[in-house]
Every structure is written in structure tokens, then in C-alpha cells.
N, C-alpha and C positions, 0 to 999 in steps of 0.2 A: 823631839819638836815638844812636847809638853814641859821636861826641863828646860828646854832654852825658851817659854814663853811666862815661866814664872816670874825670872827679873823682869820681863817685859811690863806686866803685872804686877809688879811691886813697885817698878818706876811711878807709871801712874799714877799709884795710892800717894806716894811720895811726892809727888809736884802737884798732885791737888789738898795733901792738906799744909803743905809748905806754903802755897799760893795764896790757902783761903786764911792762914794763920800771919800770915804778913802784911794780906790787905787788911785784915782788921787791927793792928794792930796802927798802921797807917793810921785808918779813919777814926780809932778813939784814942790812940796816944799823942800820936808826930802831929797831926794836920791840926789841931785845938793849938800847938804853942808852937810851932813856927811860923817864921816871919819872911819866908823865901818868898812865898807867893799869898794872895787874899784869901784869907781865912772864913770868909763870906761864903755861904756854902751855893746861894742861890742867886747870883748876879742877875741871871736871866729870868726869873720868877716865876722856872717851870715848876717849881713846888704850889707856885700860889694857881697855874694852869690847870696841875693836876687836881689840885683840890676843885675845882669849878665843876672837871670832869666827874671826878666821885660823885658829886653832889648831884648829878647831874644837867647842870647848865652845860653843860656843850663847849665848846669854843667859842661860847655867847655870839655865835651866828656868823663869824667871822673869818676871812681868811688866816693865815700864820704867816705870811709873807714871808721873808726868809726861811722860815724854820718849817721841818717836816714834822710831821705828825705822831711820828710810832714812838721816840722818846714821851713828851707829853701824855700819852694815851698808857705808858706801860706805868707811870707813877699814879697816874690816875687812877690803875689798875689795882695797883697795891692798897691806895685810900680806900678804893671803894670795898675791897676785901678785908681790910687787917684793921683800918683807920688813920687816919689822918697822923700819921708817926713817921717824923722825916728818916729816923734812925734805919726804918726797915726798906726804904729806898736807896739808901748807903748798905745795909747787911746785902742785899740783892745785889748792889755793882762789884760787894767782894765777891759775891757768890757769881758774875760773870766773868770777873775777872780770872777765877780760878778755872772757868770754861775756856779762857782762851789759852791758858797755859795747858789745858790739855789735848786741846784743836791742834796749838803749833807742835807740840810734842806727837801728834798720831802723823799730823800732816809732814813734818821730818822724817819717820820713819816709811811712811808709802813713797815720797819722793826721792830720796835717798836711799833707804834700807838700811838706816845704822842706827841701833834703836840708842845710842850714846848720844847721834847729835839731836835726838828727841828729847833726852831726860835735859841736856844743853839749852836746849830751847824753852823746854818748859820752864826752868831754874831761872832762864836768867830774864824770862818776860815776870815772872813772877819778883822781881827785885826792880826791875825795871821805873825808874822815876818817872818818867812819864807814864806810866799806868797810874801807877801810886797816888799821882799829883790831881788825877782826875777821879778816882773809886769816891772819895769822901764829898766832892760837889755835886750841885742838880747843874751837872754839864751833860752834855749830851756823847759825849765822847766815849765813855766806854759800851755802853751801848753799840754803838758806830763802830768801836773796833770789835767788838765781839760777832756782830753780824755780817761783817768784813770778811771776818776769819772764820767764820762759820760759811761765808761765801767760797774763800778759797781752799776749806778743807772741802766744799760737794762739788767743787769744781775738782779737784784732783781726782776725787774718788770717781766721778762722770767720764774722767780722762781715761781711769783705770779698767771701768766696764761701764762702754755705752747705753748701757740700759734704760727704758720709758722712768723706771723709778727714780734713777740719779740724776735722771734730765730734769724733771717736777721737784726735786730737790735742789739740784741746782739756780735753775727759774725763781722759787721760793724763797729760799737763802736773799737771793739778788736783788728783791721783791722788797724782801724786811730791812737788806740792808738803804737801799734807796728811798724809803718810806723811813728811815733813819735821819739820812741825807742823801739830797738828790743826786750828788756827785757821781755815785755809783750805777747810774743808771744803764750807761753805754756802754758797763763792762762783757756784757759779754758778749758784744761785736767782736770787740776787741780778742776774748779770748777765742772766738770764732775763726777768726782770723789766721792765727797763733795754731791753731786745730787743723785749718782747712791745709796750712802751707805745710804741717808734718804727714799733713795726708795726701800730700799732692800727688803722688805716684798713683795711688787708690782714684783718683779722681778721672784718670781715664778706662775706669770701668764701666760696662754696659749699664744705662741710664737705670736702671732695674736696680742696681747695685748701686748705684749714687743717692736714691732716694733712700735706700735703708743707711745708707752713711751718714747724709745731711737731715734726714727727718728730726734725731735725736736733738741738734742744735734748734730749730724747729721750734722744736716743744720745750726748751728751756726758755726761749723768749715767750712764749705763750705765757706758759707758767708765771714769768716776772710779770707779764702784762695781766692777765687775772688779778696776782695778789694786790698791785696797787691800783687797780680800777675801781673799787669802791672809793675809795678816797679823791679821785679823779674824777668820780660820778658826784662826789660830795662837793666841791669847787664847784663842778660846775652848776649845781641846784642854788648853791649860796652866791655865786657872781656871774652867772651867764656867759662863763669865759672857758675852754678847754685849757687848765692847766694841772697837769698829768701831778704833780707831787708840790711845787712850791714855785715861786717868782724868786726873782735873785739873781739872774745871770748878768744883767747890765750893769747891775749894783756891784757886785763881784770885778766882774771889766774893770770898770773906771776905779776900783777904791786900789786896785793894782798899780795903775800911773803914779798915784802918792805913796802906799808902802814902798815904793822900787825906789825912792828917792835916797838918795845918797845918805843923807842925813837918818835915814831908819834903817837901811840896810846896812850900813856901820854903827848903829845901834848910839849914834851918837847923843840921839833923842828916842825918847821910847816909843814905837807904833803904836800902841794899844790906848796912848793919851795924845800924841802930838799929830798923828798920822789919821787917828781917827777921829779927831776934833776939826782935822782939816777937811779931810772929807765930806762931814757930816753938815760944815756950813758949805759948803759946795752946792752937796745936794738940795740944802733949803734952798739957796739962792737959785739954783735951774728950778726947782717945784714952783716957788714964786714967781719968777718971770712968766709961769704959768698959768697964775694965778690958782695955786695948790698948795697943797700944805703939806710937808715932805709925811712921807708913812703914815696917812691919813686915811690914805685908803691902797694898799697894796697896790691892785692892777694898774691904778691910775699914777701909782710912784715909779712901777715898771713900766708904762707905755714912753713916762718922760725922761726917763735914762735909757729908754733903748734905743732912743732918739738921740741923744748928746751921744751915745757907745758906736750909733752907725758913724755919725760924725765925726767925730772921736778918730776909729779907725780909718776913715777914710780921708782925712787930713792930717795925720800922722802915723801911716804903716812903719814907719823905723821907730817911733815909740812906744809902737804894740810888738813888736818884735823884740825890743831890749827889754822890756820889762816882764817880756817872758822866756828869756835868757837867762836875766837876772832871777825870775822866779823857781827857776829849775835849783836854786843853791838854797835860795832864802826858806824853804820849803823844808829842808832839812834844821836850820837853826833860829828862825826870825821870832824869837816868844815876844813877852814882857817885857823883860829887862836883862841888862848883858848877862848876869848872872846863871838865869835861866838859859839864855840864849848858847852862852857857851858850855854847857852843861849838854844840852840839846845837840850842838854841832857836832861835840867831839865823841858824844857817845856814836851817833850816826855816822859821821866819819869813821871811827873803829870799824863799826857793824859792817860797811860797804868794803871795810877793808879786807875782813875776814870774808864775807863773802867773794871777794874778788879771787883769795886765796884756795876757793874749795873749786870754783870754777873750772876748770881743766881738769882736775879731776873727775867732776861729775860729767863732764864730757867723753873722758875715756872709760867710762863708767857704762856710759848713754842715758846718766838720767832726765828726765824732761824737767830740765831746771827751768826754762819757760813759764810753767806753772806756779814757780815759785816769783822772779821777777816780773812777770805782764803786771799781775795787777800795782805793784809797787810805781812800776814803770809808767801806766797807765793812771791815776792817781797823781803822780809825780810832775807828768807834764801835763797835763789836762788841768790843773790849778795852776801853775806855771801858765798856763795863757790867760787866768781867768786873777783871784787873787791865791797866793801862796804865800802863806806862814808858817812856824812850825808847829803850831799844835794839829794843823792839819796834815801833818805825814802820821800823826800817832795810828789813825786806824791799818796804818799798813806795815807799823814795825813790826807786829809778831811775825810777820809774812818774812822781811827783811830778817828777822831774829833765825826763822831758821835757814834760810842761806847764810848766814855769819854763823852758825853752830855748826854747819857740815865743815863750813871753812877752819873752825877753829879743831873742829874733831880730824880733819887730815892733819892739820898743821902739828897737832899732840901726837898721830899717829908718827907723822918723820922725826919727829923730835926722840920720841921714847918707842921705835919699831917693834924692841921688843918686851914691853912692860905691859905696854898699852893697845888695843887692837879695837876699832871704832866693830867691826865685825856687821855685819850684814843679819838683818831678821825681818818678821811682816810686823 
């Protein structure tokens, strides 16, 4: 057993060192010299907000609107401790990418019991363009991807052994992911439905045993709620309204109608300029009609857009269904340009094909593969109903890569059964 664990331990070091090295090269060498994507590292002024937090100015007493607080808080904490050096934030994001790679490696081993699949998953994440693109940037994507992957890892551990401590860890990780972007807020409910379906035979047990079965799920929800509660309380103190994390639900829903137009989904027109400008003009007009200024007050803007979203849904339910169906696919490719969209789309398609190859084998081996697919499908379909863009798939790409790594491992074992054996291991 000790000998079997040595290569697994070595693989972890290989993944950690390789992913850190690749991400540092992306930050210091590739990103400044490339022209495929914008190399202006702070398009949303997260660095400026982090500096304000580090100086004790906080969020200037305002709501963050569509932005959740954890990423600017992290940037502010780095500046507060080490000084206002932007390179340190980029290095921290390199470390987070290494953490993502280690987490997916362990998820693959825990779900599929194949160390080689774990090694493939970890190395694949280390070189994936969608991750390396955001590591040098002051975007929240790296932190969100790390917290979502951490959430999935804790959920896998919780399903393996439903102890109270693991339930708390799962709840806290989900709370942190939600504080990075509020879209993950409902995932524990989806996890609970899958979990209860898997345990449906045991649900006929006496009430006393049933409580012991379901109680850890309740602890997950409580832990998540307590994690986000301080920010919710802060929002109420600032605005007088109950805003759990951030506004923006109606904003995203309405944007989806424009971003799903033919010229944007076929990328004849760039969505992040044409569609964005079109939507912003619509929102300004809606607010002006109410005698208000768009985004001057996030809650005020949300109320106006919420009224329009309800009107749009009631008047055009077919259009809402159509944009959602389109969004299922644009979630995997619709990026800033045709080139980036082709790269993202082809890689996502390849990952899904490999994942599909592994599904029958996982079923034969009775693996709990829903632990891998549930978060991917949750975010895909949830955002398809709202606003579905390629960059929004990044947080669940590591989890999809876990399934595709298993599929590749199965494929390699079939092609070279004598030479390559995936093997089982812990």
C-alpha cells in the first residue's frame, strides 16, 4: 500500500510545480506580448477597488451592483498586507490555478479511483487556455473557478462520508463561491436532490433514521447561509433592503435576449461590443423613462429592470424559452471574438466527447459520476435561462475536465490494454 501511494504523491508534486510554472510564464511572458485578447489587466477596476479597501475606505458605502464582494476583498487584503503591488495579485492567482489543478486531480481519484485520470486532469487544467487567459487579469474568474472547484471537492468528500465536519466544509465552500459570484447560491439544493434520489431506498427508513440521513444536508445549507450572512447584513445596513449577495438577476435575464440574437451567436458581430452597447442603450432608455439614471443606484436600477423583465416574460414566453435553448450552447463558446470562440468551443466539444466516452464505463464501475456532472449542468442550465456567455463556463470547466480525463483514460486503456492500465487507487 505504501508503494502504491508513492507515485500518487509524486504526481501531486508534478501537477503543482508544472501548473505554477506554466501560469507564471503566462503572466510574465505570454500575456504582455500577445494580441489575441486585451492585455489591459484591470478592465473592471477591481484593483482600484482593492486599493480603496486596503486604505480603509471600504466600498465607499455603496452597493456593488452586479459584483459580489469576495474578489475585491481578496485584492484589498493582499494590498493591505503586502502593499499595493499588482504583481502580487497575479502571483496569488497563479497559486490559485495550481490549487485548482491539485483539486481536480484529487476529485478524479476520489470519484473514479484512477490516479492516471487524476494526473491527466491536473495537467490538462494547467495548460487550458481559458484558465491561463484570466490568471494575469484582474477578473474574478480565477477566484471563482478556485472556489467552485473547492465546492465540488468538498461535495465529493461529503458524499463519501456524510460527517458534520464535511457538511460544514461543503457549506462554507459554497458560501465562498457564492460570495465570488451569486450564481452558485442554489447549488446545494441541486446537490440535495441528486443525493436524495441516490438514497431514495433509504428514505423509507423510520423517522429517527431519516432525520440522521437528512440532517447533514441541512447543515450544509446552514453553513452556507452563515458564511454569506455578514455580507447580507452589511447590504441591509447600507440599503435598507434584503440583498443576500448582489443585484443583477433581471439585468442578466434581459441581456440574454440581445446576446442570443443571430448576429451575435454566429459571431458575425462581436457580442462584447455590439450586443453590450445595444443592451446598455436599452437600459439607459428604460431608466430615463422612469426619470432615473441607469446604474446610479443599483437597487433602483434593479427595480426598473425587474419590472421590464416581468413584462417581457409575460409578453414573450416563447422568446424566453428560445434564448434559453440557445444559451445552453453559447455557454460553451460565445467569447469576445471569433478566434477566442472557436478555441473555447472546440475545446469544450472535445471535453464533452471524452466525457461521454467515459460514462458507460463509470456506470459499469458504479461510480458516482453525478458528483462531477451535477455542477456543470447546474451552471449551464441556470445561466442559459439568464445570460449565457463562454467566459461563464470557465468555473465549471475543471469539473468537466475531470470527466473528460476519465474518458481519455478509458480510451487509452482500450487502445493499449496491455501497456497502459489506468489502475485503481485512493
